C-alpha positions as CSV (number, residue, x, y, z in Angstrom):
1,X,-0.3,0.3,-0.2
2,X,1.2,3.3,-1.1
3,X,1.8,6.5,1.6
4,X,-1.2,8.1,-0.5
5,X,-3.4,5.1,-0.1
6,X,-2.3,5.0,3.7
7,X,-3.3,8.4,4.3
8,X,-6.6,8.2,2.3
9,X,-7.5,5.2,4.4
10,X,-6.6,7.0,7.2
11,X,-8.6,9.9,6.6
12,X,-11.8,7.5,5.5
13,X,-11.3,6.0,9.2
14,X,-11.2,9.4,11.0
15,X,-14.5,10.7,8.9
16,X,-16.1,7.5,9.7
17,X,-15.5,7.8,13.6
18,X,-16.6,11.4,13.4
19,X,-20.2,10.3,12.0
20,X,-20.6,7.7,14.8
21,X,-19.6,9.6,17.5
22,X,-21.9,12.4,16.2
23,X,-24.5,9.7,15.9
24,X,-24.1,8.6,19.9
25,X,-23.8,12.2,20.7
26,X,-27.4,12.7,19.0
27,X,-28.7,9.7,20.8
28,X,-27.4,11.1,24.2
29,X,-29.0,14.5,23.5
30,X,-32.6,13.3,22.6
31,X,-32.9,10.4,24.1
32,X,-31.9,11.2,27.3
33,X,-30.5,14.7,28.2
34,X,-32.2,17.4,26.5
35,X,-35.9,16.1,26.5
36,X,-35.3,16.1,30.7
37,X,-33.5,19.5,30.6
38,X,-30.3,18.0,31.5
39,X,-27.1,19.1,29.3
40,X,-23.4,19.3,30.0
41,X,-22.9,22.7,29.0
42,X,-21.6,24.2,25.7
43,X,-23.9,24.7,22.9
44,X,-26.0,21.6,23.5
45,X,-26.9,23.8,26.8
46,X,-28.3,26.4,24.6
47,X,-30.2,23.7,22.6
48,X,-31.9,22.9,25.6
49,X,-33.1,25.9,26.7
50,X,-34.3,27.2,23.1
51,X,-35.8,23.6,22.7
52,X,-38.5,23.8,25.9
53,X,-38.9,27.5,25.7
54,X,-39.6,28.2,22.2
55,X,-40.1,24.6,20.9
56,X,-37.0,25.5,18.4
57,X,-35.4,22.0,17.3
58,X,-32.2,21.3,18.9
59,X,-30.2,20.2,16.1
60,X,-31.3,23.6,14.5
61,X,-30.1,25.4,17.1
62,X,-27.0,23.5,17.4
63,X,-26.2,24.3,14.0
64,X,-27.2,27.9,13.8
65,X,-25.2,28.4,16.9
66,X,-22.5,26.8,15.7
67,X,-21.9,28.5,12.6
68,X,-20.3,32.1,13.8
69,X,-18.4,30.2,16.2
70,X,-16.8,28.0,13.5
71,X,-16.0,31.1,11.5
72,X,-14.5,32.7,14.2
73,X,-12.5,29.5,15.2
74,X,-11.4,29.6,11.3
75,X,-10.6,33.2,11.7
76,X,-8.3,33.0,14.9
77,X,-6.9,29.4,14.4
78,X,-6.7,28.7,11.0
79,X,-7.4,25.6,9.3
80,X,-7.6,23.4,12.4
81,X,-10.8,24.2,12.4
82,X,-11.5,22.7,9.1
83,X,-13.9,20.2,7.2
84,X,-13.4,17.5,10.3
85,X,-15.2,20.3,12.4
86,X,-17.9,21.0,9.8
87,X,-18.6,17.4,9.4
88,X,-19.1,17.2,13.6
89,X,-21.1,20.0,13.7
90,X,-23.7,19.2,10.8
91,X,-24.1,15.7,11.6
92,X,-24.7,16.1,15.1
93,X,-27.0,18.7,14.5
94,X,-28.6,16.3,11.6
95,X,-28.9,13.3,13.6
96,X,-29.9,14.8,16.4
97,X,-32.9,16.6,14.6
98,X,-33.5,13.0,12.7
99,X,-33.7,11.3,16.0
100,X,-36.2,14.0,17.1
101,X,-38.5,15.1,14.4
102,X,-37.9,12.6,11.7
103,X,-38.4,9.5,13.9
104,X,-40.0,10.7,16.4
105,X,-38.3,9.2,19.2
106,X,-38.7,10.6,22.7
107,X,-36.9,10.1,26.2
108,X,-36.4,6.7,27.2
109,X,-36.7,7.7,30.6
110,X,-38.2,10.7,32.8
111,X,-36.1,9.7,35.5
112,X,-33.5,12.5,35.7
113,X,-30.8,10.6,37.5
114,X,-30.7,7.9,34.8
115,X,-31.1,10.1,32.1
116,X,-28.0,11.9,33.5
117,X,-26.0,9.4,34.3
118,X,-26.7,7.3,31.0
119,X,-26.7,10.8,28.5
120,X,-23.4,11.6,30.1
121,X,-22.0,8.3,29.6
122,X,-23.3,8.0,25.8
123,X,-22.3,11.6,25.4
124,X,-18.9,10.9,26.8
125,X,-18.4,8.1,23.9
126,X,-19.4,10.3,21.2
127,X,-17.1,13.0,21.6
128,X,-14.4,10.5,22.1
129,X,-14.5,8.7,19.4
130,X,-14.8,12.3,17.7
131,X,-11.7,13.1,19.2
132,X,-9.8,10.0,18.4
133,X,-11.1,10.7,14.8
134,X,-9.3,14.3,15.3
135,X,-12.5,15.8,14.5
136,X,-14.6,18.6,16.9
137,X,-18.0,19.4,17.1
138,X,-17.0,23.3,18.0
139,X,-19.3,24.9,20.3
140,X,-17.6,25.7,23.6
141,X,-14.2,24.0,22.1
142,X,-13.9,27.3,20.1
143,X,-15.2,29.8,22.7
144,X,-12.5,28.4,25.1
145,X,-9.9,28.4,23.1
146,X,-10.7,31.7,22.3
147,X,-10.7,32.8,26.2
148,X,-7.6,31.2,26.6
149,X,-6.2,33.3,23.4
150,X,-7.2,36.6,24.6
151,X,-7.0,36.3,28.3
152,X,-4.1,34.1,29.1
153,X,-6.7,32.0,31.4
154,X,-5.9,28.4,31.3
155,X,-7.4,26.0,28.5
156,X,-8.9,23.7,31.4
157,X,-10.7,26.7,33.1
158,X,-11.7,28.4,30.0
159,X,-13.6,25.3,29.1
160,X,-15.0,25.0,32.9
161,X,-16.2,28.9,32.7
162,X,-18.1,28.3,29.6
163,X,-19.6,25.1,30.6
164,X,-20.3,26.2,34.0
165,X,-21.7,29.3,32.9
166,X,-24.1,28.1,30.4
167,X,-25.2,24.9,33.1
168,X,-26.2,28.1,36.0
169,X,-28.0,30.3,33.3
170,X,-30.0,26.7,32.4
171,X,-30.9,26.5,36.4
172,X,-32.1,30.2,36.5
173,X,-34.1,30.1,33.6
174,X,-36.2,27.0,34.2
175,X,-35.6,28.0,38.0
176,X,-34.6,24.9,39.1
177,X,-31.4,24.4,41.5
178,X,-31.3,20.4,41.3
179,X,-31.4,20.6,37.6
180,X,-27.7,22.5,38.0
181,X,-26.7,19.7,40.0
182,X,-28.0,17.0,37.6
183,X,-26.2,19.2,34.6
184,X,-23.1,19.2,36.6
185,X,-23.0,15.3,37.1
186,X,-23.7,14.6,33.2
187,X,-20.8,17.0,32.7
188,X,-18.1,15.2,35.0
189,X,-19.3,11.7,33.8
190,X,-19.0,12.8,30.1
191,X,-16.1,14.8,30.7
192,X,-14.3,11.1,32.5
193,X,-15.5,9.2,29.5
194,X,-13.8,11.4,27.0
195,X,-10.3,11.1,28.6
196,X,-10.7,7.0,29.1
197,X,-11.5,6.9,25.2
198,X,-8.6,9.4,24.4
199,X,-6.2,8.1,26.9
200,X,-7.0,4.8,27.2
201,X,-8.8,2.4,29.9
202,X,-5.4,0.7,30.7
203,X,-3.1,3.4,32.1
204,X,0.7,3.1,32.2
205,X,3.1,4.2,34.9
206,X,6.6,5.9,34.5
207,X,8.8,4.5,37.5
208,X,12.2,5.8,38.3
209,X,14.4,3.9,40.5
210,X,17.7,5.3,42.4
211,X,19.9,2.6,43.9
212,X,23.5,1.6,44.1
213,X,22.3,-1.7,42.4
214,X,21.1,-0.3,39.5
215,X,22.6,-2.7,36.8
216,X,21.2,-5.6,38.8
217,X,17.8,-4.2,39.1
218,X,17.9,-3.1,35.3
219,X,19.1,-6.5,34.2
220,X,16.2,-8.2,36.1
221,X,13.3,-5.7,34.8
222,X,14.3,-6.5,31.2
223,X,14.9,-10.4,31.5
224,X,11.8,-10.7,33.9
225,X,9.3,-8.0,33.1
226,X,10.6,-7.8,29.7
227,X,10.5,-3.9,29.7
228,X,13.5,-1.5,28.4
229,X,14.9,0.5,30.8
230,X,16.7,4.2,30.3
231,X,20.2,4.9,33.0
232,X,20.3,8.4,33.5
233,X,23.5,10.0,34.7
234,X,22.7,11.5,38.0
235,X,24.8,12.8,40.7
236,X,23.5,12.5,44.5
237,X,24.0,15.9,46.0
238,X,23.7,14.7,49.7
239,X,25.8,11.4,49.2
240,X,27.9,13.2,46.7
241,X,28.1,10.1,44.7
242,X,28.0,9.8,40.7
243,X,25.3,6.7,39.9
244,X,22.7,5.6,37.2
245,X,19.0,6.5,37.8
246,X,16.7,4.0,36.1
247,X,14.0,5.4,34.3
248,X,11.2,2.7,32.7
249,X,7.4,2.7,31.5
250,X,5.4,-0.2,32.0
251,X,1.6,-1.7,32.0
252,X,-0.3,-0.8,35.5
253,X,-0.5,-4.5,36.1
254,X,3.6,-4.8,36.2
255,X,4.4,-2.4,38.8
256,X,4.1,-4.7,41.6
257,X,6.4,-7.1,39.7
258,X,8.8,-4.1,39.6
259,X,8.5,-3.1,43.1
260,X,9.1,-7.0,44.0
261,X,12.4,-6.8,42.3
262,X,13.5,-3.7,43.7
263,X,12.7,-4.8,47.4
264,X,14.6,-8.1,47.0
265,X,18.2,-6.3,45.4
266,X,17.8,-3.0,47.6
267,X,15.2,-2.6,50.0
268,X,16.3,0.7,50.5
269,X,16.3,1.7,46.7
270,X,14.5,5.3,46.4
271,X,11.8,4.7,43.9
272,X,9.2,7.1,42.3
273,X,5.9,5.7,40.5
274,X,3.5,8.2,38.3
275,X,1.0,8.0,36.0
276,X,1.4,8.5,32.0
277,X,-1.2,10.7,30.5
278,X,-0.1,10.2,26.8
279,X,2.0,7.6,25.4
280,X,3.6,6.6,21.9
281,X,6.4,5.0,20.8
282,X,7.8,1.4,20.1
283,X,6.3,-1.2,22.7
284,X,3.1,0.9,23.4
285,X,-0.3,1.7,21.7
286,X,-0.3,5.1,20.0
287,X,-2.1,7.6,22.1
288,X,-0.8,10.7,20.6
289,X,-3.8,11.4,18.5
290,X,-5.0,15.1,18.9
291,X,-4.0,17.8,16.9
292,X,-1.7,15.8,14.4
C-alpha cells in the first residue's frame, strides 16, 4: 500500500469515526439529556433552553449557533477548524433532529438521574470517538480556546467557565437548583469518559529508581518484566556520589513485579511511580492522536 493510499485510508477512518461519534452524541442528546432539560454545557445547553422555551429543534439551534463560532475559530486559529469540524457540527445537528423530529423518538426515561448518568456516558463515548478521529464538534471548544488566547486563562479553566456558565443559566431559566446539580453530574461523567476514550482504559506508569544496585535491577526488569530501561546519569547531592537513575514505563499490572524486584535487590532503593497520560512509541499503543 502506497503512502497516499495509507493517508486516504486513515482519512476515511477519521470521517467514519466522526459520523459514528456524532450519532452517539445525538442519541445522548435526544433520548436522554435534552428531553429531561439536562445538559453538559456548551452549545447543547443553549439548544436545551430554546428547545423547551420556544420549541425550536435542538439540532437546528446547535447548527445555527455553531456557524458563527466556527467562522471565528477559522479566523483566529486557521485550518485546524476545517472540514472535520464542519462534518462534526453538521452530522451531530442532523442526527439530533432526525431522531427527534424525523423518527419521533422521545426520551427513553423521565428519571432525571438515569437520564443524567446514561446521557453523560453515551455523550462522553461519542465525543471520545470524534476526538479519536481527530475531529471536533465546535461549540464551547472554540469559545474556550478564544478565552485562552485573549485572556491567558488556562484552557481547562476556560472550558469550565463556559460550560458551568451555561449550566447555571439553564438553572436560572428553568428555576430549578437541582437541575444545575444534575447538569454538573452529566458534565463530570462525560468529561471523564472522554478522557478514558482518548487516553485509554489501561493506564501506564512511569517509574524512576535510584539505587547503587542499578545494574542488577535493570537486568532483572528487562529479563523478567520484558520492559526496556533507560539509565540516566545522575549525581546525589547529599551523598556526593555518581550513579545511574533508572527510568522505565510499564503497564499498571506490572508495577508490583518491579517493586518486588527492587525490594529483593535493594530494600533501601528510592522509587517514584507516576501516572502517564499520553504515550506513544515502540512497545506501546499510539495514544497521541489529537491535533496531529
